[in-house]
C-alpha positions as CSV (number, residue, x, y, z in Angstrom):
1,X,-0.3,18.6,4.8
2,X,-2.7,21.2,6.2
3,X,-5.6,20.5,3.9
4,X,-7.5,23.6,4.9
5,X,-5.1,25.5,2.7
6,X,-7.0,26.5,-0.4
7,X,-6.0,28.3,-3.5
8,X,-7.2,32.0,-3.7
9,X,-8.4,33.1,-7.1
10,X,-9.4,36.6,-8.1
11,X,-11.1,37.4,-11.3
12,X,-10.3,41.1,-11.1
13,X,-6.5,40.4,-11.4
14,X,-6.8,40.2,-15.2
15,X,-6.9,43.6,-16.9
16,X,-9.9,44.6,-19.0
17,X,-7.6,44.7,-22.1
18,X,-6.3,41.2,-21.5
19,X,-9.8,39.9,-20.7
20,X,-11.1,41.2,-24.0
21,X,-8.3,39.5,-25.8
22,X,-8.8,36.2,-24.0
23,X,-12.6,36.3,-24.8
24,X,-11.8,36.8,-28.5
25,X,-9.1,34.1,-28.7
26,X,-10.4,31.5,-26.2
27,X,-12.5,29.6,-28.8
28,X,-9.5,29.3,-31.1
29,X,-7.0,28.4,-28.4
30,X,-9.5,26.0,-26.9
31,X,-10.1,24.2,-30.2
32,X,-6.4,23.8,-30.8
33,X,-5.2,23.1,-27.2
34,X,-5.0,19.3,-27.7
35,X,-2.7,20.0,-30.7
36,X,-0.6,22.4,-28.7
37,X,0.0,20.3,-25.7
38,X,1.7,17.3,-27.4
39,X,4.0,19.8,-29.1
40,X,4.7,21.4,-25.7
41,X,5.6,18.2,-24.0
42,X,7.8,17.0,-26.9
43,X,9.7,20.4,-26.7
44,X,10.0,20.3,-22.9
45,X,11.1,16.6,-22.7
46,X,13.6,17.2,-25.5
47,X,15.1,20.1,-23.5
48,X,14.7,18.4,-20.1
49,X,14.7,14.6,-20.5
50,X,15.2,14.3,-16.8
51,X,11.6,15.4,-16.2
52,X,10.2,12.5,-18.1
53,X,12.7,10.1,-16.6
54,X,12.4,11.2,-13.0
55,X,9.2,13.2,-12.4
56,X,6.4,12.7,-14.9
57,X,4.6,9.4,-15.1
58,X,5.6,7.8,-18.4
59,X,2.4,5.7,-18.6
60,X,0.2,8.8,-18.3
61,X,2.3,10.5,-21.0
62,X,1.9,7.6,-23.4
63,X,-1.8,7.6,-22.9
64,X,-2.0,11.4,-23.3
65,X,-3.8,11.9,-20.0
66,X,-1.3,14.4,-18.6
67,X,-1.6,16.5,-21.8
68,X,-5.4,16.6,-21.5
69,X,-5.1,17.6,-17.9
70,X,-2.9,20.6,-18.6
71,X,-5.0,21.7,-21.5
72,X,-8.2,21.4,-19.5
73,X,-6.8,23.3,-16.5
74,X,-5.5,26.3,-18.4
75,X,-8.7,26.6,-20.5
76,X,-10.8,26.3,-17.4
77,X,-8.9,28.9,-15.5
78,X,-9.0,31.3,-18.5
79,X,-12.8,30.8,-18.8
80,X,-13.2,31.6,-15.1
81,X,-11.3,34.9,-15.4
82,X,-13.4,36.2,-18.3
83,X,-16.8,34.7,-17.7
84,X,-18.6,35.9,-14.5
85,X,-21.0,32.9,-14.8
86,X,-18.2,30.3,-14.9
87,X,-17.6,28.6,-11.5
88,X,-14.4,29.3,-9.6
89,X,-12.1,26.3,-10.3
90,X,-10.9,26.3,-6.7
91,X,-11.3,22.5,-6.3
92,X,-9.4,21.9,-9.6
93,X,-6.6,24.1,-8.4
94,X,-6.5,22.5,-5.0
95,X,-6.1,19.0,-6.5
96,X,-3.3,20.3,-8.8
97,X,-1.6,22.0,-5.9
98,X,-1.6,18.9,-3.7
99,X,-0.4,16.7,-6.6
100,X,2.4,19.1,-7.3
101,X,3.5,19.0,-3.6
102,X,3.4,15.2,-3.7
103,X,5.8,15.4,-6.6
104,X,8.1,18.0,-5.1
105,X,7.3,20.6,-7.7
106,X,8.9,24.0,-7.1
107,X,8.3,27.5,-8.4
108,X,11.3,27.5,-10.8
109,X,9.7,24.6,-12.8
110,X,6.8,26.9,-13.8
111,X,9.4,28.9,-15.8
112,X,10.3,25.7,-17.8
113,X,6.7,25.0,-18.5
114,X,6.0,28.6,-19.6
115,X,9.0,28.6,-22.0
116,X,8.0,25.5,-23.9
117,X,4.2,25.9,-23.7
118,X,4.3,29.3,-25.3
119,X,6.7,28.2,-28.0
120,X,4.3,25.4,-28.7
121,X,1.4,27.8,-29.0
122,X,3.3,29.8,-31.6
123,X,4.3,26.7,-33.5
124,X,0.8,25.4,-33.8
125,X,-1.2,28.6,-34.3
126,X,1.5,30.6,-36.2
127,X,3.1,34.0,-35.5
128,X,0.4,35.7,-37.6
129,X,-2.2,34.5,-35.1
130,X,-0.2,34.8,-31.9
131,X,0.5,38.5,-32.2
132,X,2.3,40.3,-29.3
133,X,-1.1,41.4,-27.8
134,X,-2.4,37.8,-27.9
135,X,0.8,36.4,-26.4
136,X,0.7,39.1,-23.7
137,X,-2.9,38.3,-22.7
138,X,-2.3,34.5,-22.5
139,X,1.0,35.1,-20.7
140,X,-1.0,37.0,-18.1
141,X,-3.4,34.1,-17.7
142,X,-0.6,31.6,-17.3
143,X,1.2,33.6,-14.6
144,X,-2.0,34.4,-12.7
145,X,-2.7,30.6,-12.5
146,X,0.9,29.9,-11.7
147,X,1.0,32.4,-8.9
148,X,-2.2,30.9,-7.4
149,X,-0.6,27.5,-7.4
150,X,2.8,28.5,-6.2
151,X,1.4,30.5,-3.3
152,X,-0.8,27.5,-2.2
153,X,2.0,25.0,-2.7
154,X,4.5,27.1,-0.6
155,X,1.9,27.2,2.2
156,X,1.6,23.4,2.0
157,X,5.3,23.0,2.2
158,X,5.5,25.5,5.1
159,X,2.8,23.6,7.0
160,X,5.2,20.6,7.2
161,X,8.1,22.9,8.0
162,X,10.1,21.8,4.9
163,X,11.6,23.8,2.1
164,X,9.7,23.7,-1.2
165,X,10.3,20.4,-2.9
166,X,11.8,18.7,0.2
167,X,9.1,16.0,0.5
168,X,11.0,12.9,-0.5
169,X,12.0,10.4,2.2
170,X,13.9,7.1,2.0
171,X,11.6,4.6,3.7
172,X,12.0,0.9,4.6
173,X,9.4,-1.7,3.5
174,X,8.5,-3.4,6.7
175,X,5.4,-5.3,5.4
176,X,4.3,-6.7,2.1
177,X,1.3,-8.9,1.5
178,X,-1.2,-9.7,-1.3
179,X,-4.7,-9.0,-0.3
180,X,-6.4,-9.9,-3.6
181,X,-5.5,-11.2,-7.1
182,X,-4.8,-7.6,-8.1
183,X,-3.9,-5.7,-4.9
184,X,-0.8,-5.7,-2.7
185,X,-0.4,-4.0,0.7
186,X,2.8,-2.4,1.8
187,X,3.9,-0.9,5.0
188,X,6.6,1.8,4.8
189,X,8.6,3.2,7.7
190,X,10.7,6.4,7.9
191,X,10.7,10.0,8.8
192,X,7.3,11.0,7.4
193,X,4.4,13.2,8.4
194,X,1.1,12.2,9.9
195,X,-1.5,12.0,7.1
196,X,-5.1,13.1,7.2
197,X,-7.5,10.2,6.3
198,X,-8.0,10.1,2.6
199,X,-4.5,11.5,1.6
200,X,-1.9,9.8,-0.5
201,X,1.9,9.5,-0.9
202,X,4.0,9.4,-4.0
203,X,6.2,6.2,-4.1
204,X,9.3,6.4,-6.2
205,X,11.4,3.5,-7.5
206,X,14.4,3.3,-9.9
207,X,13.5,1.0,-12.8
208,X,16.0,-1.2,-14.7
209,X,16.5,1.5,-17.4
210,X,17.6,4.0,-14.7
211,X,14.4,6.1,-14.6
212,X,13.0,7.1,-11.3
213,X,9.2,6.7,-11.7
214,X,6.6,8.0,-9.2
215,X,3.1,7.0,-8.6
216,X,0.5,8.2,-6.0
217,X,-1.0,5.6,-3.7
218,X,-3.7,6.3,-1.1
219,X,-2.8,5.8,2.5
220,X,-4.9,3.2,4.4
221,X,-3.5,4.3,7.8
222,X,-0.5,6.2,8.9
223,X,1.5,8.1,11.5
224,X,4.5,10.4,11.3
225,X,6.7,7.2,11.1
226,X,4.7,4.7,9.1
227,X,2.3,4.5,6.1
228,X,0.3,1.5,5.0
229,X,-0.7,1.7,1.4
230,X,-2.6,-0.4,-1.1
231,X,-1.2,-0.9,-4.6
232,X,-3.2,-2.2,-7.5
233,X,-1.2,-4.4,-9.9
234,X,-1.1,-2.0,-12.8
235,X,1.7,0.1,-14.3
236,X,5.5,0.2,-14.1
237,X,5.8,1.2,-10.4
238,X,3.3,-1.4,-9.2
239,X,5.0,-4.1,-11.2
240,X,8.4,-3.2,-9.9
241,X,7.2,-3.2,-6.3
242,X,5.6,-6.6,-6.8
243,X,8.5,-8.3,-8.5
244,X,11.6,-6.5,-7.0
245,X,10.8,-5.0,-3.6
246,X,10.7,-7.1,-0.5
247,X,10.6,-6.5,3.3
248,X,13.8,-4.8,4.3
249,X,14.3,-2.9,1.0
250,X,14.3,0.9,0.7
251,X,12.1,3.0,-1.7
252,X,11.2,6.7,-1.8
253,X,8.0,8.1,-0.4
254,X,6.8,11.6,-0.1
255,X,5.1,13.4,2.8
256,X,1.3,12.9,2.7
257,X,-0.7,15.2,0.4
258,X,-4.2,15.3,-1.1
259,X,-7.4,17.3,-0.5
260,X,-9.9,14.4,-0.3
261,X,-10.2,14.7,3.4
262,X,-13.3,14.1,5.5
263,X,-14.6,17.2,7.3
264,X,-14.8,17.4,11.1
265,X,-18.5,18.2,11.2
266,X,-21.2,15.9,12.6
267,X,-23.4,15.8,9.5
268,X,-24.0,12.4,7.7
269,X,-21.2,11.1,5.5
270,X,-21.6,9.0,2.3
271,X,-18.4,7.2,1.1
272,X,-18.7,6.0,-2.5
273,X,-15.9,4.0,-4.1
274,X,-15.0,1.6,-6.9
275,X,-12.1,-1.0,-6.9
276,X,-9.0,0.3,-5.2
277,X,-10.8,3.5,-4.6
278,X,-11.8,1.9,-1.3
279,X,-8.4,2.7,0.1
280,X,-9.1,6.3,1.2
281,X,-12.5,5.3,2.4
282,X,-11.0,2.7,4.8
283,X,-8.7,5.5,6.1
284,X,-11.7,7.7,6.7
285,X,-13.7,4.9,8.4
286,X,-10.8,4.3,10.8
287,X,-11.0,7.9,12.1
288,X,-14.6,8.9,11.8
289,X,-16.5,9.7,15.0
290,X,-18.1,6.6,16.3
291,X,-21.6,8.1,16.5
292,X,-21.6,9.9,13.1
293,X,-24.0,8.6,10.5
294,X,-22.0,6.9,7.8
295,X,-23.1,5.1,4.6
296,X,-20.6,3.2,2.5
297,X,-21.3,2.3,-1.1
298,X,-18.7,0.2,-2.9
299,X,-18.7,-1.3,-6.4
300,X,-16.3,-4.0,-7.7
301,X,-16.0,-6.7,-10.3
302,X,-16.7,-9.4,-7.7
303,X,-16.5,-10.1,-4.0
304,X,-13.1,-11.7,-4.4
305,X,-11.9,-8.6,-6.2
306,X,-13.0,-6.4,-3.3
307,X,-9.5,-6.3,-1.8
308,X,-10.4,-4.5,1.4
309,X,-13.8,-6.0,2.0
310,X,-12.9,-7.6,5.4
311,X,-11.3,-4.4,6.8
312,X,-14.1,-2.2,5.5
313,X,-16.8,-4.4,7.0
314,X,-15.0,-4.6,10.4
315,X,-14.7,-0.8,10.6
316,X,-18.4,-0.3,9.7
317,X,-19.4,-2.9,12.4
318,X,-17.4,-0.9,14.9
319,X,-19.4,2.3,14.4
320,X,-22.7,3.0,16.1
321,X,-24.5,4.3,13.0
322,X,-22.9,3.0,9.8
323,X,-24.0,0.7,7.0
324,X,-22.1,-1.0,4.1
325,X,-23.7,-1.7,0.7
326,X,-21.7,-3.6,-1.9
327,X,-22.4,-4.0,-5.6
328,X,-20.6,-6.7,-7.7
329,X,-20.8,-6.6,-11.4
330,X,-20.4,-10.4,-11.8
331,X,-23.7,-10.6,-9.9
332,X,-25.3,-8.0,-12.2
333,X,-25.3,-5.5,-9.3
334,X,-24.9,-1.8,-10.2
335,X,-24.3,1.0,-7.7
336,X,-27.1,3.4,-7.3
337,X,-27.0,6.4,-4.9
338,X,-30.8,7.0,-4.8
339,X,-32.1,6.5,-1.3
340,X,-28.6,6.7,0.3
341,X,-27.8,10.4,0.1
342,X,-29.6,13.1,2.1
343,X,-29.5,16.8,1.5
344,X,-27.4,17.4,4.6
345,X,-24.8,14.7,3.7
346,X,-21.1,15.2,2.7
347,X,-20.3,12.8,-0.1
348,X,-16.8,11.5,-0.9
349,X,-16.1,9.7,-4.1
350,X,-13.1,7.7,-5.4
351,X,-12.8,5.6,-8.4
352,X,-12.2,5.5,-12.2
353,X,-13.3,8.3,-14.4
354,X,-16.2,6.6,-16.0
355,X,-17.5,5.4,-12.7
356,X,-17.3,8.8,-11.1
357,X,-19.0,10.4,-14.1
358,X,-21.9,8.0,-13.7
359,X,-22.1,8.6,-9.9
360,X,-21.9,12.4,-10.4
361,X,-24.7,12.2,-12.9
362,X,-26.8,10.2,-10.5
363,X,-26.3,12.7,-7.8
364,X,-27.2,15.6,-10.1
365,X,-30.4,13.9,-10.9
366,X,-31.5,13.6,-7.2
367,X,-34.4,15.8,-6.2
368,X,-32.3,17.5,-3.6
369,X,-28.5,18.0,-3.8
370,X,-26.2,17.0,-0.9
371,X,-24.4,19.5,1.2
372,X,-21.1,18.8,-0.6
373,X,-19.5,16.4,-3.1
374,X,-15.7,15.8,-3.0
375,X,-13.8,13.3,-5.2
376,X,-10.5,11.8,-6.1
377,X,-9.6,10.1,-9.4
378,X,-6.9,7.7,-10.4
379,X,-6.1,9.6,-13.6
380,X,-4.7,13.1,-13.9
381,X,-7.6,14.5,-15.9
382,X,-9.8,14.9,-12.9
383,X,-11.1,18.3,-13.7
384,X,-12.7,17.0,-16.9
385,X,-15.6,15.9,-14.8
386,X,-15.8,18.9,-12.6
């Protein structure tokens, strides 16, 4: 996808009357949002069981991660609209938009979400609280956010010259190998689109109970005909790939998406990763300019758990001005960014939520902040650490 496409937000699009109502009710809605969203998902999946079976990740639903993500995104967007001091959630919306494109989400599905979300709000808060003026104001917020996302997503679809939602391709598994105790590498061939370094693809498999489940996996390297991905041995999709899919078999994969893409500038780059978060960093290392200053910081449980250690080290050695620093917990080594990040650097992060929260806090405590910090998470609640 053309990753330069960014969502366009506009605080002025919310009327003064609606803004006043949002300001007055945001504390209440915000305090109840984690009660509202489970009701919303229960209503939606009861009416549309195919969405849970074929589109939403069941593991995330069981853990409640997706519910938290939706709640946080709407509250964050509403806050931006009514608080001039609140940051523009452009990065949050970009991540959502790319994720939606990787799942083939289309504009009509926003109507389904709207119907069941607002029914849930009334159910939890009561009709005496959700009066017509309150409902009208929050309705305006929802459709403003939906319009921003739909516009961006349609541009991303158009960039690949496909109709909205037409991103799924049947691909053949041409390579499968285990690269650590917990990580497998797969090569997929088909009619795809050339990815940018750092992007991902959604892989879909049909499980024994008939459900088609999707999971996003970062692309190590790729062309318009082939993706090489790394899959950590965790969850329904990974387990099915490990136990049931062999070379010669067919699975689904989507055209590449994702906004964690290295810029084309010549300033220093710092790549920070944990565990399987090394995958997009390997993709970036493979295409970074040979003379660009690159610092790689990677944390893992142990050297043997560092699945892409050899490939990462080889790529670093092939660059003119690059260094690799590893930190293994079994050796009581803990990743520290101090001394590795300069004010002119672009920093790219990928790892688990707790890890990235720690790294972001370390960066915020530096005497001078880097030029930019971009990140990708494994879980859908990425904007909770924005």
